[in-house]
LODOMAR-138173 format. One record per residue (C-alpha): x, y, z; residue in one letter. Coordinates in steps of 0.1 Angstrom, whole numbers, padded with zeros to 4 digits, always signed. Layout:
BEGIN
XYZA...
This chain:
BEGIN
+0959+1002+0533M+0990+0979+0530E+1012+0975+0560T+1050+0977+0553Q+1075+0962+0577I+1110+0978+0579R+1140+0976+0602K+1143+1001+0630I+1167+1029+0620N+1185+1056+0639T+1158+1082+0632S+1132+1059+0649D+1150+1056+0683R+1132+1086+0699E+1098+1073+0688W+1106+1038+0702V+1118+1053+0735R+1086+1074+0737N+1064+1044+0729L+1079+1026+0759F+1077+1054+0783I+1040+1058+0774N+1030+1021+0771N+1054+1002+0793W+1058+1025+0824A+1094+1035+0817G+1122+1033+0791D+1134+0998+0799F+1120+0962+0801I+1129+0935+0826V+1129+0899+0813S+1142+0870+0834R+1160+0896+0856G+1178+0913+0827K+1173+0949+0818I+1167+0958+0781H+1165+0993+0767K+1142+0988+0737P+1154+1019+0719D+1189+1003+0717N+1177+0970+0703L+1173+0957+0668D+1138+0951+0654G+1111+0961+0630F+1085+0988+0626I+1051+0982+0609A+1041+1013+0589Q+1010+1023+0570E+1019+1053+0548N+1037+1076+0573S+1019+1061+0604D+1039+1037+0626K+1014+1010+0636V+1035+0984+0653G+1069+0976+0667L+1089+0945+0677V+1123+0945+0694T+1147+0916+0697V+1180+0907+0714N+1203+0879+0700I+1226+0861+0724E+1241+0826+0724N+1224+0816+0690N+1190+0825+0705E+1167+0854+0697M+1146+0869+0724E+1115+0889+0714I+1119+0916+0740V+1087+0936+0731T+1060+0935+0705I+1033+0962+0702D+1005+0964+0677S+0990+0999+0678L+0960+0988+0657S+0948+0955+0670S+0930+0929+0650G+0946+0939+0617R+0974+0913+0615G+1002+0937+0624T+1016+0915+0651G+1016+0884+0629A+1035+0904+0601L+1061+0915+0627L+1065+0879+0639L+1071+0867+0603K+1098+0893+0599E+1115+0882+0632V+1114+0846+0620I+1129+0856+0587K+1157+0875+0605M+1164+0845+0628A+1168+0822+0598K+1191+0847+0581E+1213+0848+0613K+1211+0810+0618N+1194+0814+0652V+1180+0781+0664K+1155+0793+0689R+1132+0824+0693I+1118+0829+0728W+1099+0855+0747L+1085+0862+0782I+1050+0874+0789T+1031+0876+0822T+1004+0853+0835N+0977+0880+0831D+0983+0885+0794N+0958+0860+0781L+0956+0876+0747N+0993+0870+0742S+0988+0833+0750F+0963+0830+0721K+0984+0851+0698F+1017+0832+0702Y+1000+0798+0699Q+0982+0808+0668K+1016+0818+0654N+1033+0784+0662D+1050+0794+0694F+1048+0768+0723H+1044+0775+0760L+1075+0759+0775V+1081+0773+0810R+1063+0790+0839I+1084+0809+0864Y+1062+0812+0895P+1066+0844+0915G+1092+0858+0891A+1075+0892+0888I+1083+0899+0925A+1120+0898+0915E+1113+0920+0884S+1095+0946+0906R+1128+0950+0926K+1144+0963+0894I+1113+0980+0880K+1088+0989+0907P+1064+1004+0881Q+1052+0969+0872I+1016+0969+0883P+1003+0945+0908E+0971+0939+0889I+0970+0934+0851G+0945+0926+0824E+0910+0915+0834D+0919+0922+0871G+0944+0893+0872I+0972+0897+0897P+1006+0898+0879I+1028+0872+0895R+1045+0848+0870D+1066+0850+0839E+1056+0827+0811I+1080+0816+0784E+1071+0808+0748F+1094+0795+0721E+1096+0789+0684Y+1122+0764+0673L+1139+0767+0639L+1154+0737+0622S
C-alpha cells in the first residue's frame, strides 16, 4: 500500500485536535516555553487509502521552521521519514534556512530517527521540562523506558 503525503486542510483540523488530545495529553504543545495549538498549524498528513497514518505540524518564524509535532501511527514503515522529506521540501520552497525541533531526554527513539534523517543534536536545555510543566502540568514525570523526563533536546537541519 502506497503512502501519500498531503497538506493539512480545514476538514482535517478536528482529527488533528483529537489526535493530540489522545496522544499528547491535551490540545496544545509546549516547546521552549511557547504554546502551540497543533490544529492551527501548517503541516502534512500521511495517508494510505482513506486511513490517516501520520502527521507532522510546523511553525515558521524568523526564517526558521520548527517541527512542532510528528506522529507516525504505523511505526517502522517509513512514514516519519516521508513526512520529514515533505517538511524539508516545504522549507526550501519558503527559503527557510533552518529546521529545528525539540524532543525530551527520554525519547531515545527520536534521537536515532532524527540523526538517521540528517538532523544534528545542537543543544540540551537541562531542567527545561520543569518550566514546561508550569504551563502544561499533564507532562508526565517518567517517560519512555522509565527515564525521568527533565530536559529538552534540540535537533536541527540546516538548508544551504
